[in-house]
PDB file of N, CA, C and O in Angstrom:
ATOM      1  N   MET A   1      97.789  92.132 114.999  1.00  0.00           N
ATOM      2  CA  MET A   1      97.173  92.641 113.410  1.00  0.00           C
ATOM      3  C   MET A   1      96.012  93.166 113.724  1.00  0.00           C
ATOM      4  O   MET A   1      95.731  93.493 114.878  1.00  0.00           O
ATOM      5  N   ASP A   2      95.032  93.331 112.481  1.00  0.00           N
ATOM      6  CA  ASP A   2      93.548  94.461 113.140  1.00  0.00           C
ATOM      7  C   ASP A   2      92.523  93.597 112.889  1.00  0.00           C
ATOM      8  O   ASP A   2      92.298  92.681 112.098  1.00  0.00           O
ATOM      9  N   ASP A   3      91.947  94.164 113.815  1.00  0.00           N
ATOM     10  CA  ASP A   3      91.082  93.229 113.928  1.00  0.00           C
ATOM     11  C   ASP A   3      90.084  92.537 113.380  1.00  0.00           C
ATOM     12  O   ASP A   3      89.551  91.617 114.001  1.00  0.00           O
ATOM     13  N   ASP A   4      89.571  93.016 111.714  1.00  0.00           N
ATOM     14  CA  ASP A   4      88.696  92.960 111.509  1.00  0.00           C
ATOM     15  C   ASP A   4      89.825  91.988 110.130  1.00  0.00           C
ATOM     16  O   ASP A   4      89.134  91.873 109.117  1.00  0.00           O
ATOM     17  N   ILE A   5      90.904  91.503 109.972  1.00  0.00           N
ATOM     18  CA  ILE A   5      92.081  91.015 109.855  1.00  0.00           C
ATOM     19  C   ILE A   5      92.202  89.496 110.498  1.00  0.00           C
ATOM     20  O   ILE A   5      92.835  88.537 110.058  1.00  0.00           O
ATOM     21  N   GLU A   6      91.535  89.579 111.466  1.00  0.00           N
ATOM     22  CA  GLU A   6      91.486  88.536 112.141  1.00  0.00           C
ATOM     23  C   GLU A   6      90.491  87.529 112.703  1.00  0.00           C
ATOM     24  O   GLU A   6      90.730  86.384 113.090  1.00  0.00           O
ATOM     25  N   ARG A   7      88.749  88.501 112.659  1.00  0.00           N
ATOM     26  CA  ARG A   7      87.853  88.559 112.536  1.00  0.00           C
ATOM     27  C   ARG A   7      87.877  87.324 111.192  1.00  0.00           C
ATOM     28  O   ARG A   7      87.853  86.098 111.298  1.00  0.00           O
ATOM     29  N   LEU A   8      87.925  88.071 110.102  1.00  0.00           N
ATOM     30  CA  LEU A   8      87.875  87.182 108.256  1.00  0.00           C
ATOM     31  C   LEU A   8      88.867  85.822 108.435  1.00  0.00           C
ATOM     32  O   LEU A   8      88.652  84.686 108.014  1.00  0.00           O
ATOM     33  N   ARG A   9      89.876  86.259 109.101  1.00  0.00           N
ATOM     34  CA  ARG A   9      90.626  85.066 109.246  1.00  0.00           C
ATOM     35  C   ARG A   9      90.276  83.502 110.127  1.00  0.00           C
ATOM     36  O   ARG A   9      90.296  82.291 109.907  1.00  0.00           O
ATOM     37  N   SER A  10      89.963  84.461 111.230  1.00  0.00           N
ATOM     38  CA  SER A  10      89.169  83.322 112.367  1.00  0.00           C
ATOM     39  C   SER A  10      87.689  82.050 111.263  1.00  0.00           C
ATOM     40  O   SER A  10      87.322  80.878 111.173  1.00  0.00           O
ATOM     41  N   LEU A  11      87.279  84.063 110.447  1.00  0.00           N
ATOM     42  CA  LEU A  11      85.897  82.965 109.916  1.00  0.00           C
ATOM     43  C   LEU A  11      86.238  81.744 108.886  1.00  0.00           C
ATOM     44  O   LEU A  11      85.860  80.577 108.978  1.00  0.00           O
ATOM     45  N   LEU A  12      87.096  82.363 107.833  1.00  0.00           N
ATOM     46  CA  LEU A  12      87.874  81.638 106.847  1.00  0.00           C
ATOM     47  C   LEU A  12      87.928  80.007 107.473  1.00  0.00           C
ATOM     48  O   LEU A  12      87.412  78.956 107.094  1.00  0.00           O
ATOM     49  N   LEU A  13      89.056  80.467 108.920  1.00  0.00           N
ATOM     50  CA  LEU A  13      89.611  78.891 109.569  1.00  0.00           C
ATOM     51  C   LEU A  13      88.499  77.830 109.521  1.00  0.00           C
ATOM     52  O   LEU A  13      88.495  76.627 109.258  1.00  0.00           O
ATOM     53  N   ALA A  14      87.138  79.116 110.027  1.00  0.00           N
ATOM     54  CA  ALA A  14      86.329  78.124 110.808  1.00  0.00           C
ATOM     55  C   ALA A  14      85.428  77.720 109.972  1.00  0.00           C
ATOM     56  O   ALA A  14      84.518  77.048 110.458  1.00  0.00           O
ATOM     57  N   MET A  15      85.399  78.023 108.342  1.00  0.00           N
ATOM     58  CA  MET A  15      84.660  77.924 107.275  1.00  0.00           C
ATOM     59  C   MET A  15      85.296  76.841 105.944  1.00  0.00           C
ATOM     60  O   MET A  15      84.954  76.107 105.018  1.00  0.00           O
ATOM     61  N   SER A  16      86.062  77.210 106.427  1.00  0.00           N
ATOM     62  CA  SER A  16      87.712  75.735 105.539  1.00  0.00           C
ATOM     63  C   SER A  16      87.529  74.306 106.221  1.00  0.00           C
ATOM     64  O   SER A  16      88.038  73.250 105.847  1.00  0.00           O
ATOM     65  N   GLU A  17      86.522  74.556 107.516  1.00  0.00           N
ATOM     66  CA  GLU A  17      87.560  73.659 108.941  1.00  0.00           C
ATOM     67  C   GLU A  17      88.528  72.979 107.862  1.00  0.00           C
ATOM     68  O   GLU A  17      88.575  72.237 106.882  1.00  0.00           O
ATOM     69  N   VAL A  18      89.627  74.155 109.181  1.00  0.00           N
ATOM     70  CA  VAL A  18      91.022  73.210 108.576  1.00  0.00           C
ATOM     71  C   VAL A  18      91.938  73.206 109.666  1.00  0.00           C
ATOM     72  O   VAL A  18      91.409  74.021 110.422  1.00  0.00           O
ATOM     73  N   ASP A  19      92.833  72.863 110.154  1.00  0.00           N
ATOM     74  CA  ASP A  19      93.319  72.421 111.461  1.00  0.00           C
ATOM     75  C   ASP A  19      94.547  72.777 111.321  1.00  0.00           C
ATOM     76  O   ASP A  19      95.162  72.033 110.557  1.00  0.00           O
ATOM     77  N   VAL A  20      95.343  73.899 111.900  1.00  0.00           N
ATOM     78  CA  VAL A  20      95.683  75.098 111.833  1.00  0.00           C
ATOM     79  C   VAL A  20      96.937  74.149 111.911  1.00  0.00           C
ATOM     80  O   VAL A  20      97.793  74.698 111.216  1.00  0.00           O
ATOM     81  N   GLU A  21      97.507  72.841 112.494  1.00  0.00           N
ATOM     82  CA  GLU A  21      98.825  72.241 112.767  1.00  0.00           C
ATOM     83  C   GLU A  21      98.125  71.661 111.547  1.00  0.00           C
ATOM     84  O   GLU A  21      98.358  72.696 110.923  1.00  0.00           O
ATOM     85  N   GLY A  22      97.755  71.240 111.042  1.00  0.00           N
ATOM     86  CA  GLY A  22      98.038  70.495 109.655  1.00  0.00           C
ATOM     87  C   GLY A  22      98.370  70.991 108.413  1.00  0.00           C
ATOM     88  O   GLY A  22      98.653  72.189 108.398  1.00  0.00           O
ATOM     89  N   VAL A  23      98.425  70.200 107.030  1.00  0.00           N
ATOM     90  CA  VAL A  23      99.051  70.242 106.386  1.00  0.00           C
ATOM     91  C   VAL A  23      98.528  71.324 105.482  1.00  0.00           C
ATOM     92  O   VAL A  23      99.109  72.235 104.891  1.00  0.00           O
ATOM     93  N   LYS A  24      96.816  70.838 105.565  1.00  0.00           N
ATOM     94  CA  LYS A  24      95.952  71.492 104.792  1.00  0.00           C
ATOM     95  C   LYS A  24      95.825  73.181 105.380  1.00  0.00           C
ATOM     96  O   LYS A  24      95.087  74.071 104.957  1.00  0.00           O
ATOM     97  N   TYR A  25      96.406  73.206 106.024  1.00  0.00           N
ATOM     98  CA  TYR A  25      96.385  75.059 106.646  1.00  0.00           C
ATOM     99  C   TYR A  25      97.626  75.962 106.630  1.00  0.00           C
ATOM    100  O   TYR A  25      97.696  77.131 107.011  1.00  0.00           O
ATOM    101  N   ARG A  26      98.721  75.082 106.045  1.00  0.00           N
ATOM    102  CA  ARG A  26      99.766  75.149 105.292  1.00  0.00           C
ATOM    103  C   ARG A  26      99.784  75.799 104.273  1.00  0.00           C
ATOM    104  O   ARG A  26     100.226  76.921 104.022  1.00  0.00           O
ATOM    105  N   GLU A  27      99.293  75.067 103.694  1.00  0.00           N
ATOM    106  CA  GLU A  27      98.788  75.379 102.298  1.00  0.00           C
ATOM    107  C   GLU A  27      97.431  76.902 102.176  1.00  0.00           C
ATOM    108  O   GLU A  27      97.926  78.010 101.967  1.00  0.00           O
ATOM    109  N   LEU A  28      96.729  76.866 102.239  1.00  0.00           N
ATOM    110  CA  LEU A  28      95.807  78.129 103.243  1.00  0.00           C
ATOM    111  C   LEU A  28      96.854  78.809 102.768  1.00  0.00           C
ATOM    112  O   LEU A  28      97.093  79.177 101.618  1.00  0.00           O
ATOM    113  N   ARG A  29      97.623  78.978 104.035  1.00  0.00           N
ATOM    114  CA  ARG A  29      98.613  79.241 104.605  1.00  0.00           C
ATOM    115  C   ARG A  29      99.292  80.571 103.785  1.00  0.00           C
ATOM    116  O   ARG A  29      99.364  81.793 103.915  1.00  0.00           O
ATOM    117  N   ALA A  30      99.864  79.208 102.596  1.00  0.00           N
ATOM    118  CA  ALA A  30     100.680  80.365 101.538  1.00  0.00           C
ATOM    119  C   ALA A  30     100.440  80.626 100.449  1.00  0.00           C
ATOM    120  O   ALA A  30     101.248  81.200  99.719  1.00  0.00           O
ATOM    121  N   GLN A  31      98.318  79.971  99.791  1.00  0.00           N
ATOM    122  CA  GLN A  31      98.509  80.644  98.723  1.00  0.00           C
ATOM    123  C   GLN A  31      97.167  82.061  99.424  1.00  0.00           C
ATOM    124  O   GLN A  31      96.708  82.777  98.534  1.00  0.00           O
ATOM    125  N   LEU A  32      96.669  82.346 100.866  1.00  0.00           N
ATOM    126  CA  LEU A  32      96.997  83.632 101.320  1.00  0.00           C
ATOM    127  C   LEU A  32      98.051  84.708 101.073  1.00  0.00           C
ATOM    128  O   LEU A  32      97.829  85.839 100.638  1.00  0.00           O
ATOM    129  N   ILE A  33      99.238  84.185 101.418  1.00  0.00           N
ATOM    130  CA  ILE A  33     100.661  84.697 101.516  1.00  0.00           C
ATOM    131  C   ILE A  33     100.617  85.604  99.571  1.00  0.00           C
ATOM    132  O   ILE A  33     100.587  86.752  99.126  1.00  0.00           O
ATOM    133  N   SER A  34     100.645  83.920  98.915  1.00  0.00           N
ATOM    134  CA  SER A  34     100.294  84.690  97.243  1.00  0.00           C
ATOM    135  C   SER A  34     100.116  85.291  96.865  1.00  0.00           C
ATOM    136  O   SER A  34     100.775  85.955  96.064  1.00  0.00           O
ATOM    137  N   GLU A  35      98.465  85.463  97.471  1.00  0.00           N
ATOM    138  CA  GLU A  35      97.882  86.757  97.329  1.00  0.00           C
ATOM    139  C   GLU A  35      98.032  87.502  97.071  1.00  0.00           C
ATOM    140  O   GLU A  35      97.879  88.064  95.986  1.00  0.00           O
ATOM    141  N   LEU A  36      98.430  87.817  98.077  1.00  0.00           N
ATOM    142  CA  LEU A  36      98.411  88.862  99.237  1.00  0.00           C
ATOM    143  C   LEU A  36      99.655  89.350  97.996  1.00  0.00           C
ATOM    144  O   LEU A  36      99.310  89.995  97.006  1.00  0.00           O
ATOM    145  N   VAL A  37     100.453  89.121  98.125  1.00  0.00           N
ATOM    146  CA  VAL A  37     102.085  89.351  97.692  1.00  0.00           C
ATOM    147  C   VAL A  37     101.625  90.164  95.025  1.00  0.00           C
ATOM    148  O   VAL A  37     101.986  90.989  94.185  1.00  0.00           O
ATOM    149  N   ARG A  38     100.811  89.149  95.222  1.00  0.00           N
ATOM    150  CA  ARG A  38     100.362  89.288  93.532  1.00  0.00           C
ATOM    151  C   ARG A  38      99.469  90.581  94.252  1.00  0.00           C
ATOM    152  O   ARG A  38     100.222  91.554  94.216  1.00  0.00           O
ATOM    153  N   MET A  39      98.626  90.831  94.662  1.00  0.00           N
ATOM    154  CA  MET A  39      98.119  92.258  95.101  1.00  0.00           C
ATOM    155  C   MET A  39      98.372  93.003  94.785  1.00  0.00           C
ATOM    156  O   MET A  39      98.036  93.857  93.964  1.00  0.00           O
ATOM    157  N   ARG A  40      99.989  92.514  96.298  1.00  0.00           N
ATOM    158  CA  ARG A  40     101.163  93.583  96.463  1.00  0.00           C
ATOM    159  C   ARG A  40     101.706  94.440  94.921  1.00  0.00           C
ATOM    160  O   ARG A  40     101.635  95.655  94.736  1.00  0.00           O
ATOM    161  N   ALA A  41     102.363  93.173  93.726  1.00  0.00           N
ATOM    162  CA  ALA A  41     103.222  93.641  92.290  1.00  0.00           C
ATOM    163  C   ALA A  41     101.797  93.767  91.738  1.00  0.00           C
ATOM    164  O   ALA A  41     101.693  93.120  90.696  1.00  0.00           O
ATOM    165  N   GLU A  42     100.892  94.264  92.026  1.00  0.00           N
ATOM    166  CA  GLU A  42      99.651  94.928  90.501  1.00  0.00           C
ATOM    167  C   GLU A  42      99.566  95.302  91.088  1.00  0.00           C
ATOM    168  O   GLU A  42      98.409  94.927  90.902  1.00  0.00           O
ATOM    169  N   GLN A  43      99.538  96.321  92.621  1.00  0.00           N
ATOM    170  CA  GLN A  43      99.244  98.001  92.738  1.00  0.00           C
ATOM    171  C   GLN A  43     100.794  98.568  92.292  1.00  0.00           C
ATOM    172  O   GLN A  43     100.957  99.496  91.501  1.00  0.00           O
ATOM    173  N   ASP A  44     101.971  97.768  93.007  1.00  0.00           N
ATOM    174  CA  ASP A  44     103.570  98.185  92.384  1.00  0.00           C
ATOM    175  C   ASP A  44     103.461  99.215  90.597  1.00  0.00           C
ATOM    176  O   ASP A  44     103.547 100.371  90.182  1.00  0.00           O
ATOM    177  N   LEU A  45     103.177  97.546  89.995  1.00  0.00           N
ATOM    178  CA  LEU A  45     102.695  98.084  88.667  1.00  0.00           C
ATOM    179  C   LEU A  45     102.261  99.791  88.404  1.00  0.00           C
ATOM    180  O   LEU A  45     102.914 100.819  88.226  1.00  0.00           O
ATOM    181  N   LEU A  46     100.932  99.488  88.481  1.00  0.00           N
ATOM    182  CA  LEU A  46      99.630 100.645  88.679  1.00  0.00           C
ATOM    183  C   LEU A  46     100.861 101.868  88.967  1.00  0.00           C
ATOM    184  O   LEU A  46     101.027 102.861  88.259  1.00  0.00           O
ATOM    185  N   GLU A  47     101.605 101.531  90.112  1.00  0.00           N
ATOM    186  CA  GLU A  47     101.897 103.145  90.414  1.00  0.00           C
ATOM    187  C   GLU A  47     103.287 103.297  89.196  1.00  0.00           C
ATOM    188  O   GLU A  47     103.703 104.366  88.751  1.00  0.00           O
ATOM    189  N   ARG A  48     103.789 101.971  88.865  1.00  0.00           N
ATOM    190  CA  ARG A  48     104.855 102.843  87.851  1.00  0.00           C
ATOM    191  C   ARG A  48     104.540 103.471  86.779  1.00  0.00           C
ATOM    192  O   ARG A  48     105.189 104.378  86.260  1.00  0.00           O
ATOM    193  N   LEU A  49     103.545 103.017  86.415  1.00  0.00           N
ATOM    194  CA  LEU A  49     103.017 103.547  84.663  1.00  0.00           C
ATOM    195  C   LEU A  49     102.690 104.236  85.209  1.00  0.00           C
ATOM    196  O   LEU A  49     103.377 105.036  84.574  1.00  0.00           O
ATOM    197  N   ARG A  50     101.746 105.443  86.606  1.00  0.00           N
ATOM    198  CA  ARG A  50     101.454 105.804  86.548  1.00  0.00           C
ATOM    199  C   ARG A  50     102.452 107.329  86.265  1.00  0.00           C
ATOM    200  O   ARG A  50     102.146 108.522  86.279  1.00  0.00           O
ATOM    201  N   SER A  51     103.073 106.979  86.147  1.00  0.00           N
ATOM    202  CA  SER A  51     104.159 108.494  85.698  1.00  0.00           C
ATOM    203  C   SER A  51     104.563 108.579  84.762  1.00  0.00           C
ATOM    204  O   SER A  51     105.074 109.631  84.379  1.00  0.00           O
ATOM    205  N   VAL A  52     104.434 106.665  83.459  1.00  0.00           N
ATOM    206  CA  VAL A  52     104.176 106.726  82.468  1.00  0.00           C
ATOM    207  C   VAL A  52     103.297 107.226  81.448  1.00  0.00           C
ATOM    208  O   VAL A  52     103.427 107.467  80.248  1.00  0.00           O
ATOM    209  N   GLN A  53     102.162 107.329  82.467  1.00  0.00           N
ATOM    210  CA  GLN A  53     101.352 107.703  81.465  1.00  0.00           C
ATOM    211  C   GLN A  53     101.108 109.487  82.287  1.00  0.00           C
ATOM    212  O   GLN A  53     100.792 110.431  81.562  1.00  0.00           O
ATOM    213  N   ASP A  54     101.244 109.616  83.304  1.00  0.00           N
ATOM    214  CA  ASP A  54     101.941 111.509  83.218  1.00  0.00           C
ATOM    215  C   ASP A  54     102.612 111.938  81.915  1.00  0.00           C
ATOM    216  O   ASP A  54     102.169 112.920  81.320  1.00  0.00           O
ATOM    217  N   GLN A  55     103.818 111.151  81.364  1.00  0.00           N
ATOM    218  CA  GLN A  55     104.807 112.046  80.301  1.00  0.00           C
ATOM    219  C   GLN A  55     103.532 111.484  78.779  1.00  0.00           C
ATOM    220  O   GLN A  55     103.617 112.118  77.727  1.00  0.00           O
ATOM    221  N   VAL A  56     102.421 110.247  78.898  1.00  0.00           N
ATOM    222  CA  VAL A  56     102.012 110.738  78.229  1.00  0.00           C
ATOM    223  C   VAL A  56     101.392 111.799  78.049  1.00  0.00           C
ATOM    224  O   VAL A  56     101.412 112.482  77.025  1.00  0.00           O
ATOM    225  N   GLU A  57     100.914 111.964  78.849  1.00  0.00           N
ATOM    226  CA  GLU A  57      98.841 113.410  79.596  1.00  0.00           C
ATOM    227  C   GLU A  57     100.180 114.211  78.628  1.00  0.00           C
ATOM    228  O   GLU A  57     100.017 114.191  77.408  1.00  0.00           O
ATOM    229  N   ARG A  58     101.075 114.686  79.009  1.00  0.00           N
ATOM    230  CA  ARG A  58     102.256 115.876  78.823  1.00  0.00           C
ATOM    231  C   ARG A  58     102.854 115.961  77.220  1.00  0.00           C
ATOM    232  O   ARG A  58     103.377 116.953  76.713  1.00  0.00           O
ATOM    233  N   ILE A  59     102.632 114.684  76.597  1.00  0.00           N
ATOM    234  CA  ILE A  59     103.350 115.078  75.578  1.00  0.00           C
ATOM    235  C   ILE A  59     101.927 115.946  74.935  1.00  0.00           C
ATOM    236  O   ILE A  59     102.007 117.139  74.642  1.00  0.00           O
ATOM    237  N   GLY A  60     101.264 115.532  74.852  1.00  0.00           N
ATOM    238  CA  GLY A  60      99.847 115.418  74.148  1.00  0.00           C
ATOM    239  C   GLY A  60      99.063 114.717  73.636  1.00  0.00           C
ATOM    240  O   GLY A  60      99.166 113.492  73.701  1.00  0.00           O
ATOM    241  N   ALA A  61      98.071 115.342  72.990  1.00  0.00           N
ATOM    242  CA  ALA A  61      97.086 114.500  71.882  1.00  0.00           C
ATOM    243  C   ALA A  61      97.619 114.079  70.605  1.00  0.00           C
ATOM    244  O   ALA A  61      98.035 114.904  69.792  1.00  0.00           O
ATOM    245  N   ARG A  62      97.630 112.249  70.292  1.00  0.00           N
ATOM    246  CA  ARG A  62      97.857 112.477  69.110  1.00  0.00           C
ATOM    247  C   ARG A  62      98.031 113.303  67.690  1.00  0.00           C
ATOM    248  O   ARG A  62      96.934 113.731  67.330  1.00  0.00           O
ATOM    249  N   ASP A  63      98.967 113.607  66.892  1.00  0.00           N
ATOM    250  CA  ASP A  63      98.798 114.067  65.446  1.00  0.00           C
ATOM    251  C   ASP A  63      98.088 112.786  64.742  1.00  0.00           C
ATOM    252  O   ASP A  63      98.423 111.645  65.060  1.00  0.00           O
ATOM    253  N   PRO A  64      97.053 113.051  63.734  1.00  0.00           N
ATOM    254  CA  PRO A  64      95.873 112.258  63.191  1.00  0.00           C
ATOM    255  C   PRO A  64      96.427 112.414  61.706  1.00  0.00           C
ATOM    256  O   PRO A  64      95.949 111.733  60.799  1.00  0.00           O
ATOM    257  N   ASP A  65      97.485 113.362  61.479  1.00  0.00           N
ATOM    258  CA  ASP A  65      97.883 113.241  59.937  1.00  0.00           C
ATOM    259  C   ASP A  65      99.771 112.459  60.221  1.00  0.00           C
ATOM    260  O   ASP A  65     100.651 112.630  59.378  1.00  0.00           O
ATOM    261  N   PHE A  66      99.963 111.805  61.297  1.00  0.00           N
ATOM    262  CA  PHE A  66     101.034 110.971  61.245  1.00  0.00           C
ATOM    263  C   PHE A  66     100.623 109.717  60.556  1.00  0.00           C
ATOM    264  O   PHE A  66      99.592 109.050  60.475  1.00  0.00           O
ATOM    265  N   ASN A  67     101.783 109.664  60.112  1.00  0.00           N
ATOM    266  CA  ASN A  67     102.156 108.609  59.382  1.00  0.00           C
ATOM    267  C   ASN A  67     103.598 107.364  59.988  1.00  0.00           C
ATOM    268  O   ASN A  67     104.763 107.655  59.716  1.00  0.00           O
ATOM    269  N   LEU A  68     103.288 106.130  60.740  1.00  0.00           N
ATOM    270  CA  LEU A  68     104.453 105.766  60.799  1.00  0.00           C
ATOM    271  C   LEU A  68     105.403 104.989  60.315  1.00  0.00           C
ATOM    272  O   LEU A  68     106.565 104.786  60.665  1.00  0.00           O
ATOM    273  N   LYS A  69     104.072 104.168  58.587  1.00  0.00           N
ATOM    274  CA  LYS A  69     104.930 103.952  58.219  1.00  0.00           C
ATOM    275  C   LYS A  69     106.310 104.878  57.630  1.00  0.00           C
ATOM    276  O   LYS A  69     107.405 104.315  57.643  1.00  0.00           O
ATOM    277  N   ASP A  70     106.212 106.213  57.152  1.00  0.00           N
ATOM    278  CA  ASP A  70     106.946 106.746  56.083  1.00  0.00           C
ATOM    279  C   ASP A  70     108.003 106.752  57.641  1.00  0.00           C
ATOM    280  O   ASP A  70     109.019 106.082  57.455  1.00  0.00           O
ATOM    281  N   PHE A  71     107.903 107.534  59.439  1.00  0.00           N
ATOM    282  CA  PHE A  71     108.668 108.016  59.928  1.00  0.00           C
ATOM    283  C   PHE A  71     109.672 106.882  59.199  1.00  0.00           C
ATOM    284  O   PHE A  71     110.504 107.167  58.337  1.00  0.00           O
ATOM    285  N   MET A  72     109.397 105.422  59.773  1.00  0.00           N
ATOM    286  CA  MET A  72     110.346 104.600  60.171  1.00  0.00           C
ATOM    287  C   MET A  72     111.065 104.386  58.522  1.00  0.00           C
ATOM    288  O   MET A  72     112.233 104.051  58.326  1.00  0.00           O
ATOM    289  N   ASP A  73     110.161 104.639  57.576  1.00  0.00           N
ATOM    290  CA  ASP A  73     110.928 104.239  56.145  1.00  0.00           C
ATOM    291  C   ASP A  73     112.221 105.413  56.351  1.00  0.00           C
ATOM    292  O   ASP A  73     113.392 105.036  56.383  1.00  0.00           O
ATOM    293  N   ALA A  74     111.686 107.448  56.536  1.00  0.00           N
ATOM    294  CA  ALA A  74     112.807 108.204  56.682  1.00  0.00           C
ATOM    295  C   ALA A  74     113.601 107.896  57.620  1.00  0.00           C
ATOM    296  O   ALA A  74     114.712 108.334  57.320  1.00  0.00           O
ATOM    297  N   GLY A  75     113.627 107.178  58.964  1.00  0.00           N
ATOM    298  CA  GLY A  75     114.605 107.011  59.374  1.00  0.00           C
ATOM    299  C   GLY A  75     115.896 105.463  58.587  1.00  0.00           C
ATOM    300  O   GLY A  75     117.072 105.411  58.947  1.00  0.00           O
ATOM    301  N   TRP A  76     115.341 104.518  57.649  1.00  0.00           N
ATOM    302  CA  TRP A  76     116.190 103.829  56.804  1.00  0.00           C
ATOM    303  C   TRP A  76     116.657 104.978  55.894  1.00  0.00           C
ATOM    304  O   TRP A  76     116.331 104.424  54.844  1.00  0.00           O
ATOM    305  N   GLU A  77     117.120 106.041  55.529  1.00  0.00           N
ATOM    306  CA  GLU A  77     117.255 106.301  54.676  1.00  0.00           C
ATOM    307  C   GLU A  77     118.504 107.694  54.867  1.00  0.00           C
ATOM    308  O   GLU A  77     118.920 108.291  53.874  1.00  0.00           O
TER     309      GLU A  77
END
């Protein structure tokens, strides 16, 4: 484990006065894991969105004269 992470873990445990053998420790551990999973999912989402953003950029600027209603109406004809 990285030294900084170990120091942060120790500090967090000391500040929260958690018995590492107790239920509160397990709850705290579960919360930390949950937060890491959330952050990872967010990072993955940003990575997935990057390719979509690249495609939009390649399409170019939006046509200011484009009328979505007319376009959709033409699709029904």
